[in-house]
DSSP file (Angstrom, degrees, kcal/mol; ACC not computed):
  #  RESIDUE AA STRUCTURE BP1 BP2  ACC     N-H-->O    O-->H-N    N-H-->O    O-->H-N    TCO  KAPPA ALPHA  PHI   PSI    X-CA   Y-CA   Z-CA
    1    1 A M     >        0   0    0      0, 0.0     4,-2.9     0, 0.0     5,-0.3   0.000 360.0 360.0 360.0 -43.1   49.0   70.9   97.3
    2    2 A G  H  >  +     0   0    0     76,-0.3     4,-2.0     1,-0.2     6,-0.2   0.893 360.0  49.0 -61.6 -39.6   45.6   72.3   97.8
    3    3 A Q  H  4>S+     0   0    0      2,-0.2     5,-1.9     1,-0.2     6,-1.4   0.862 111.8  49.1 -68.9 -35.6   45.3   70.6  101.2
    4    4 A I  H >45S+     0   0    0      2,-0.2     3,-1.3     4,-0.2    -2,-0.2   0.956 115.2  42.7 -66.9 -49.7   48.7   71.9  102.2
    5    5 A R  H 3<5S+     0   0    0     -4,-2.9    -2,-0.2     1,-0.3    -1,-0.2   0.808 112.4  55.4 -67.5 -28.1   47.9   75.4  101.2
    6    6 A G  T 3<5S-     0   0    0     -4,-2.0    -1,-0.3    -5,-0.3    -2,-0.2   0.498 112.8-118.7 -82.2  -3.5   44.4   75.2  102.7
    7    7 A G  T < 5S+     0   0    0     -3,-1.3    -3,-0.2    -4,-0.4    -2,-0.1   0.572  82.3 118.7  79.6   9.1   45.9   74.2  106.1
    8    8 A E  S   <S+     0   0    0     -5,-1.9     2,-0.3    -6,-0.2    -4,-0.2   0.823  82.0  18.6 -77.0 -31.9   44.2   70.8  106.1
    9    9 A V  S    S-     0   0    0     -6,-1.4     2,-0.5     2,-0.0    -2,-0.3  -0.945  75.3-131.9-134.5 158.0   47.5   68.9  106.2
   10   10 A R        -     0   0    0     -2,-0.3     2,-0.5    -3,-0.1    -6,-0.1  -0.946  16.8-134.3-113.9 127.5   51.0   69.9  107.1
   11   11 A A        -     0   0    0     -2,-0.5     3,-0.1     1,-0.2    -2,-0.0  -0.687  21.0-177.8 -79.1 123.7   53.9   69.1  104.9
   12   12 A L        -     0   0    0     -2,-0.5     2,-0.3     1,-0.4    -1,-0.2   0.842  62.3 -25.7 -89.8 -38.7   56.8   67.7  107.0
   13   13 A A        -     0   0    0     13,-0.1    -1,-0.4    18,-0.0     2,-0.3  -0.976  54.3-125.0-167.9 159.8   59.4   67.2  104.3
   14   14 A I  B     -a   28   0A   0     13,-1.8    15,-2.3    -2,-0.3    16,-0.3  -0.859  17.2-135.6-114.5 155.4   59.8   66.6  100.6
   15   15 A T  S    S+     0   0    0     -2,-0.3    24,-3.1    13,-0.2    13,-0.1   0.524  70.4 100.6 -91.3  -4.9   61.8   63.8   99.1
   16   16 A S  S    S-     0   0    0     22,-0.2    14,-0.3     2,-0.2    13,-0.3  -0.260  83.4-112.1 -75.6 168.7   63.7   65.6   96.4
   17   17 A A  S    S+     0   0    0     11,-0.1     2,-0.3    12,-0.1    11,-0.1   0.803  99.9  37.9 -71.3 -29.4   67.3   66.7   96.8
   18   18 A R  S    S-     0   0    0      9,-0.1    -2,-0.2     1,-0.1    12,-0.0  -0.859  97.1 -92.2-121.6 155.7   66.4   70.4   96.9
   19   19 A R        -     0   0    0     -2,-0.3     2,-0.3     1,-0.1    -2,-0.1  -0.304  48.7-107.6 -60.9 149.7   63.5   72.3   98.4
   20   20 A S    >   -     0   0    0      3,-0.5     3,-0.5     6,-0.4     6,-0.2  -0.612   8.6-139.9 -82.9 138.6   60.6   72.9   96.1
   21   21 A A  T 3  S+     0   0    0     -2,-0.3    -1,-0.1     1,-0.2     4,-0.1   0.753 107.6  57.7 -64.4 -23.1   60.0   76.3   94.7
   22   22 A L  T 3  S+     0   0    0      1,-0.2    -1,-0.2    58,-0.1    59,-0.0   0.775 122.6  21.9 -77.7 -27.1   56.3   75.5   95.3
   23   23 A L  S X  S+     0   0    0     -3,-0.5     3,-1.9     3,-0.1    -3,-0.5  -0.532  71.8 165.1-136.9  66.7   56.9   74.9   99.0
   24   24 A P  T 3  S+     0   0    0      0, 0.0    -1,-0.1     0, 0.0    -3,-0.1   0.705  74.2  56.5 -64.2 -19.9   60.1   76.8   99.9
   25   25 A D  T 3  S+     0   0    0      2,-0.1    -4,-0.1    -4,-0.1    -6,-0.0   0.519  86.6  91.6 -88.4  -4.7   59.5   76.6  103.6
   26   26 A V  S <  S-     0   0    0     -3,-1.9    -6,-0.4    -6,-0.2   -13,-0.1  -0.808  74.7-136.8 -92.7 121.6   59.2   72.8  103.7
   27   27 A P        -     0   0    0      0, 0.0   -13,-1.8     0, 0.0     2,-0.1  -0.233  18.6-107.4 -72.3 164.4   62.6   71.1  104.3
   28   28 A T  B  >  -a   14   0A   0    -15,-0.3     4,-2.2   -11,-0.1   -13,-0.2  -0.478  28.6-112.4 -81.1 162.0   63.9   68.1  102.4
   29   29 A V  H  > S+     0   0    0    -15,-2.3     4,-2.9   -13,-0.3     5,-0.3   0.907 120.2  56.6 -60.1 -40.9   64.0   64.7  104.1
   30   30 A A  H  >>S+     0   0    0      7,-0.5     4,-1.4   -14,-0.3     5,-1.0   0.898 108.2  46.4 -59.4 -40.5   67.8   65.0  104.0
   31   31 A E  H  45S+     0   0    0      2,-0.2    -1,-0.2     1,-0.2    -2,-0.2   0.902 115.1  47.5 -66.2 -40.2   67.7   68.3  105.8
   32   32 A S  H  <5S+     0   0    0     -4,-2.2    -2,-0.2     1,-0.2    -1,-0.2   0.862 125.2  27.7 -70.3 -36.9   65.3   66.9  108.4
   33   33 A L  H  <5S-     0   0    0     -4,-2.9    -1,-0.2     2,-0.2    -2,-0.2   0.431  98.4-125.7-107.1  -1.4   67.2   63.6  109.0
   34   34 A S  T  <5S+     0   0    0     -4,-1.4     2,-0.3    -5,-0.3    -3,-0.2   0.940  72.6 114.2  52.7  51.0   70.7   64.7  108.3
   35   35 A T  S   <S-     0   0    0     -5,-1.0     2,-1.0    -6,-0.2    -1,-0.2  -0.934  80.4 -95.2-143.4 164.2   71.1   61.9  105.8
   36   36 A N        +     0   0    0     -2,-0.3     2,-0.4    -3,-0.1   -19,-0.0  -0.747  62.3 150.4 -84.1 102.6   71.6   61.4  102.1
   37   37 A F        +     0   0    0     -2,-1.0    -7,-0.5   -21,-0.1     2,-0.3  -0.995  10.5 156.0-141.3 128.1   68.0   60.9  100.9
   38   38 A E        +     0   0    0     -2,-0.4     2,-0.4    -9,-0.1   -22,-0.2  -0.893   5.0 160.8-157.4 124.6   66.4   61.7   97.6
   39   39 A I        -     0   0    0    -24,-3.1     2,-0.4    -2,-0.3   -24,-0.1  -0.964  14.4-178.3-140.0 125.1   63.4   60.3   95.8
   40   40 A E        -     0   0    0     -2,-0.4     2,-0.4   -24,-0.1    -2,-0.0  -0.959  23.1-132.0-124.5 144.2   61.7   62.3   93.0
   41   41 A T        +     0   0    0     -2,-0.4     2,-0.3     2,-0.0    -2,-0.0  -0.770  34.1 170.3 -88.8 135.8   58.7   61.5   90.9
   42   42 A W        -     0   0    0     -2,-0.4     2,-0.3     2,-0.0    -2,-0.0  -0.968  20.7-144.3-143.7 160.5   59.2   62.0   87.2
   43   43 A F        -     0   0    0     -2,-0.3     2,-0.3     2,-0.0    -2,-0.0  -0.925  13.6-175.8-126.9 149.2   57.2   61.1   84.1
   44   44 A A        -     0   0    0     -2,-0.3     2,-0.5    42,-0.1    -2,-0.0  -0.980  26.7-121.4-142.1 154.0   58.3   60.1   80.6
   45   45 A L        -     0   0    0     -2,-0.3     2,-0.3    14,-0.0    18,-0.0  -0.850  31.3-154.3 -94.9 128.8   56.6   59.4   77.4
   46   46 A A        -     0   0    0     -2,-0.5     3,-0.0     3,-0.0    -2,-0.0  -0.772  10.9-172.6-106.6 150.7   57.3   55.8   76.1
   47   47 A A        -     0   0    0     -2,-0.3     3,-0.1     1,-0.1     9,-0.0  -0.863  39.4 -76.1-130.9 165.4   57.2   54.6   72.5
   48   48 A P  S    S-     0   0    0      0, 0.0    -1,-0.1     0, 0.0     0, 0.0  -0.197  71.7 -71.8 -58.0 158.6   57.4   51.2   70.9
   49   49 A A  S    S+     0   0    0      1,-0.2    -3,-0.0    -3,-0.0     0, 0.0  -0.216 113.2   5.3 -55.9 140.2   60.9   49.6   70.9
   50   50 A R  S    S-     0   0    0     -3,-0.1    -1,-0.2     1,-0.1     3,-0.1   0.902  80.2-170.3  52.8  55.5   63.3   51.1   68.4
   51   51 A P        -     0   0    0      0, 0.0    -1,-0.1     0, 0.0    -4,-0.0  -0.361  32.7 -93.0 -68.2 156.5   61.3   54.1   67.1
   52   52 A S     >  -     0   0    0      1,-0.1     4,-2.4     4,-0.0     5,-0.2  -0.251  30.4-113.7 -65.9 158.8   62.7   55.9   64.1
   53   53 A A  H  > S+     0   0    0      1,-0.2     4,-2.6     2,-0.2     5,-0.2   0.878 118.9  55.0 -60.2 -37.9   64.9   58.9   64.7
   54   54 A L  H  > S+     0   0    0      2,-0.2     4,-2.6     1,-0.2    -1,-0.2   0.921 107.7  48.5 -63.0 -43.8   62.2   61.1   63.1
   55   55 A M  H  > S+     0   0    0      1,-0.2     4,-2.7     2,-0.2     5,-0.2   0.919 111.7  49.8 -62.6 -42.9   59.5   59.8   65.5
   56   56 A Q  H  X S+     0   0    0     -4,-2.4     4,-2.5     1,-0.2    -2,-0.2   0.921 111.7  48.2 -61.1 -44.0   61.8   60.4   68.5
   57   57 A E  H  X S+     0   0    0     -4,-2.6     4,-2.4     2,-0.2    -2,-0.2   0.921 113.0  47.8 -62.3 -44.6   62.5   64.0   67.3
   58   58 A R  H  X S+     0   0    0     -4,-2.6     4,-2.4     2,-0.2    -2,-0.2   0.913 113.5  46.5 -65.3 -43.1   58.8   64.7   66.7
   59   59 A L  H  X S+     0   0    0     -4,-2.7     4,-2.6     2,-0.2     5,-0.2   0.921 113.2  49.4 -65.1 -42.9   57.8   63.3   70.1
   60   60 A A  H  X S+     0   0    0     -4,-2.5     4,-2.2    -5,-0.2    -2,-0.2   0.904 112.3  48.3 -62.4 -41.0   60.6   65.2   71.9
   61   61 A A  H  X S+     0   0    0     -4,-2.4     4,-2.2     2,-0.2    -1,-0.2   0.904 111.4  50.0 -65.9 -41.5   59.6   68.5   70.1
   62   62 A A  H  X S+     0   0    0     -4,-2.4     4,-2.1     1,-0.2    -2,-0.2   0.914 112.0  47.6 -63.8 -42.5   55.9   68.0   71.0
   63   63 A M  H  X S+     0   0    0     -4,-2.6     4,-2.9     1,-0.2    -1,-0.2   0.877 109.8  53.0 -66.8 -36.8   56.8   67.4   74.7
   64   64 A A  H  X S+     0   0    0     -4,-2.2     4,-1.7     2,-0.2    -1,-0.2   0.897 108.3  51.2 -63.9 -39.3   59.0   70.4   74.7
   65   65 A D  H  X S+     0   0    0     -4,-2.2     4,-0.7     2,-0.2    -2,-0.2   0.923 112.3  45.8 -62.3 -44.4   56.1   72.5   73.3
   66   66 A V  H >< S+     0   0    0     -4,-2.1     3,-1.2     1,-0.2     6,-0.3   0.935 111.6  51.8 -63.9 -45.9   53.9   71.2   76.1
   67   67 A A  H 3< S+     0   0    0     -4,-2.9    -1,-0.2     1,-0.3    -2,-0.2   0.811 109.1  51.1 -62.0 -30.3   56.5   71.8   78.7
   68   68 A A  H 3< S+     0   0    0     -4,-1.7     2,-0.3    -5,-0.2    -1,-0.3   0.606  86.1 109.3 -81.9 -11.9   56.9   75.4   77.5
   69   69 A S    <X  -     0   0    0     -3,-1.2     4,-2.4    -4,-0.7     5,-0.2  -0.486  62.6-149.4 -70.6 126.6   53.2   76.0   77.7
   70   70 A T  H  > S+     0   0    0     -2,-0.3     4,-2.7     1,-0.2     5,-0.2   0.905  99.0  54.5 -60.4 -41.8   52.2   78.4   80.5
   71   71 A E  H  > S+     0   0    0      1,-0.2     4,-2.2     2,-0.2    -1,-0.2   0.921 110.0  45.3 -59.8 -45.6   48.9   76.6   80.8
   72   72 A A  H  > S+     0   0    0     -6,-0.3     4,-2.6     2,-0.2     5,-0.2   0.921 113.4  49.7 -65.9 -43.8   50.5   73.2   81.2
   73   73 A R  H  X S+     0   0    0     -4,-2.4     4,-2.2    -7,-0.2    -2,-0.2   0.921 112.2  47.4 -62.3 -43.9   53.1   74.5   83.8
   74   74 A E  H  X S+     0   0    0     -4,-2.7     4,-1.9     2,-0.2    -1,-0.2   0.901 112.1  50.1 -64.6 -40.6   50.4   76.2   85.8
   75   75 A R  H  X S+     0   0    0     -4,-2.2     4,-1.0    -5,-0.2    -2,-0.2   0.924 110.9  48.9 -64.5 -44.0   48.2   73.1   85.8
   76   76 A L  H ><>S+     0   0    0     -4,-2.6     5,-2.7     1,-0.2     3,-0.5   0.900 109.5  52.8 -62.0 -40.0   51.1   70.9   86.9
   77   77 A Q  H ><5S+     0   0    0     -4,-2.2     3,-1.6     1,-0.2    -1,-0.2   0.866 103.3  56.3 -65.5 -35.7   51.9   73.3   89.7
   78   78 A T  H 3<5S+     0   0    0     -4,-1.9   -76,-0.3     1,-0.3    -1,-0.2   0.774 105.8  53.1 -66.3 -22.8   48.3   73.2   91.0
   79   79 A L  T <<5S-     0   0    0     -4,-1.0    -1,-0.3    -3,-0.5    -2,-0.2   0.417 125.9-105.0 -87.9   0.3   48.8   69.4   91.2
   80   80 A G  T < 5S+     0   0    0     -3,-1.6     2,-0.4     1,-0.3    -3,-0.2   0.634  78.3 133.8  86.6  14.5   52.0   69.9   93.3
   81   81 A L      < -     0   0    0     -5,-2.7    -1,-0.3    -6,-0.2    -2,-0.2  -0.815  49.1-146.1-100.7 138.3   54.3   69.1   90.5
   82   82 A A        -     0   0    0     -2,-0.4    -9,-0.0    -3,-0.1    -5,-0.0  -0.845  21.8-142.8-103.2  97.7   57.4   71.2   89.7
   83   83 A P        -     0   0    0      0, 0.0     2,-0.3     0, 0.0   -10,-0.0  -0.255  21.4-175.5 -60.8 144.0   57.9   71.1   86.0
   84   84 A R        -     0   0    0      1,-0.1     3,-0.1     3,-0.0     0, 0.0  -0.827  40.3 -65.1-130.7 174.3   61.4   71.0   84.7
   85   85 A E        -     0   0    0     -2,-0.3   -21,-0.1     1,-0.1    -1,-0.1  -0.330  60.1-110.2 -61.0 137.2   63.0   71.1   81.3
   86   86 A P        -     0   0    0      0, 0.0    -1,-0.1     0, 0.0     2,-0.1  -0.355  31.9-130.5 -68.8 150.4   62.1   68.0   79.3
   87   87 A G        -     0   0    0      1,-0.1   -23,-0.1    -3,-0.1    -3,-0.0  -0.223  17.0-109.4 -87.8-177.5   64.9   65.6   78.6
   88   88 A T     >  -     0   0    0     -2,-0.1     4,-2.5     1,-0.1     5,-0.2  -0.612  37.0 -98.5-103.4 168.3   66.0   64.0   75.4
   89   89 A P  H  > S+     0   0    0      0, 0.0     4,-2.3     0, 0.0     5,-0.2   0.899 126.3  50.4 -54.4 -38.8   65.5   60.3   74.4
   90   90 A A  H  > S+     0   0    0      2,-0.2     4,-2.2     1,-0.2     5,-0.1   0.923 111.1  45.9 -67.6 -44.3   69.1   59.7   75.5
   91   91 A T  H  > S+     0   0    0      2,-0.2     4,-2.3     1,-0.2    -1,-0.2   0.850 112.5  52.3 -68.8 -32.0   68.8   61.4   78.9
   92   92 A T  H  X S+     0   0    0     -4,-2.5     4,-2.7     2,-0.2    -2,-0.2   0.925 108.6  49.7 -68.1 -43.8   65.5   59.6   79.5
   93   93 A R  H  X S+     0   0    0     -4,-2.3     4,-2.5    -5,-0.2     5,-0.2   0.928 111.6  49.4 -58.0 -45.3   67.1   56.2   78.7
   94   94 A T  H  X S+     0   0    0     -4,-2.2     4,-2.2     1,-0.2    -1,-0.2   0.913 111.3  49.2 -60.6 -43.8   70.0   57.1   81.1
   95   95 A A  H  X S+     0   0    0     -4,-2.3     4,-2.4     2,-0.2    -2,-0.2   0.904 110.6  50.1 -63.6 -42.2   67.5   58.1   83.8
   96   96 A V  H  X S+     0   0    0     -4,-2.7     4,-2.4     1,-0.2    -2,-0.2   0.934 111.8  47.5 -62.8 -46.1   65.5   54.8   83.4
   97   97 A H  H  X S+     0   0    0     -4,-2.5     4,-2.2     1,-0.2    -1,-0.2   0.881 111.3  51.4 -64.0 -37.3   68.6   52.7   83.6
   98   98 A A  H  X S+     0   0    0     -4,-2.2     4,-2.6    -5,-0.2    -1,-0.2   0.907 110.3  48.8 -65.7 -41.1   69.7   54.6   86.7
   99   99 A E  H  X S+     0   0    0     -4,-2.4     4,-2.7     2,-0.2     5,-0.3   0.910 109.9  51.5 -65.3 -41.6   66.4   54.1   88.4
  100  100 A I  H  X S+     0   0    0     -4,-2.4     4,-2.1     1,-0.2    -2,-0.2   0.939 113.2  44.9 -60.0 -46.6   66.4   50.3   87.6
  101  101 A A  H  X S+     0   0    0     -4,-2.2     4,-1.9     2,-0.2    -2,-0.2   0.915 113.4  51.0 -63.7 -42.9   69.9   50.0   89.1
  102  102 A R  H  X S+     0   0    0     -4,-2.6     4,-1.6     1,-0.2    -2,-0.2   0.944 115.1  39.9 -60.8 -50.4   68.9   52.1   92.2
  103  103 A W  H  X S+     0   0    0     -4,-2.7     4,-2.5     1,-0.2    -1,-0.2   0.791 109.9  59.2 -76.3 -26.4   65.8   50.2   93.0
  104  104 A A  H  X S+     0   0    0     -4,-2.1     4,-2.4    -5,-0.3    -1,-0.2   0.898 106.5  49.8 -63.4 -39.0   67.4   46.8   92.2
  105  105 A E  H  X S+     0   0    0     -4,-1.9     4,-3.0     2,-0.2    -2,-0.2   0.905 109.7  50.1 -65.3 -41.2   70.0   47.6   94.9
  106  106 A V  H  X S+     0   0    0     -4,-1.6     4,-2.0     2,-0.2     6,-0.3   0.927 111.3  49.1 -61.7 -44.5   67.2   48.5   97.4
  107  107 A I  H  <>S+     0   0    0     -4,-2.5     5,-1.8     1,-0.2     4,-0.5   0.916 114.2  45.8 -61.1 -43.6   65.5   45.2   96.6
  108  108 A E  H ><5S+     0   0    0     -4,-2.4     3,-0.9     1,-0.2    -2,-0.2   0.929 112.6  49.1 -66.7 -45.4   68.7   43.3   97.1
  109  109 A R  H 3<5S+     0   0    0     -4,-3.0    -1,-0.2     1,-0.2    -2,-0.2   0.830 116.7  41.9 -64.7 -32.2   69.7   45.1  100.3
  110  110 A T  T 3<5S-     0   0    0     -4,-2.0    -1,-0.2    -5,-0.2    -2,-0.2   0.407 106.0-125.3 -97.2   2.8   66.3   44.6  101.9
  111  111 A N  T < 5 +     0   0    0     -3,-0.9    -3,-0.2    -4,-0.5    -4,-0.1   0.804  46.8 171.4  57.4  31.6   65.9   41.0  100.7
  112  112 A M      < -     0   0    0     -5,-1.8     2,-0.4    -6,-0.3    -1,-0.2  -0.423  33.5-120.5 -66.8 146.6   62.6   41.8   99.0
  113  113 A E        -     0   0    0     -3,-0.1    -1,-0.1    -2,-0.1     3,-0.1  -0.761  21.2-128.9 -90.2 135.3   61.2   39.1   96.9
  114  114 A R        -     0   0    0     -2,-0.4    -1,-0.0     1,-0.1     0, 0.0  -0.611  33.2-102.4 -79.5 141.1   60.7   39.9   93.3
  115  115 A P              0   0    0      0, 0.0    -1,-0.1     0, 0.0     0, 0.0  -0.317 360.0 360.0 -63.2 146.8   57.2   39.1   92.0
  116  116 A A              0   0    0     -3,-0.1    -2,-0.0     0, 0.0    -3,-0.0   0.472 360.0 360.0 -73.0 360.0   57.0   36.0   89.9
């Protein structure tokens, strides 16, 4: 982000479905190529298998507190990340399963070999 704003590099497009509020003048890849294209980076907090409901609630609450923090949001934005509302354990599980299915299809379509 610093290099883009400093004029050292030029952003050609972003891979998300919508333009970034951080770089509103940079088109999406889909806009640039007139195709359905979307890849977003996201982060999740992982816990050991089958954590208790109480642990899940506490972790989700702690992450929501961090996400609501002005300091955290500003720091993420300086790194070029656009913070969004944190998900729940259920929405995170759904997102992980969707990503696995998505990339498994890419691997299959391109005949990539899976590592042993």
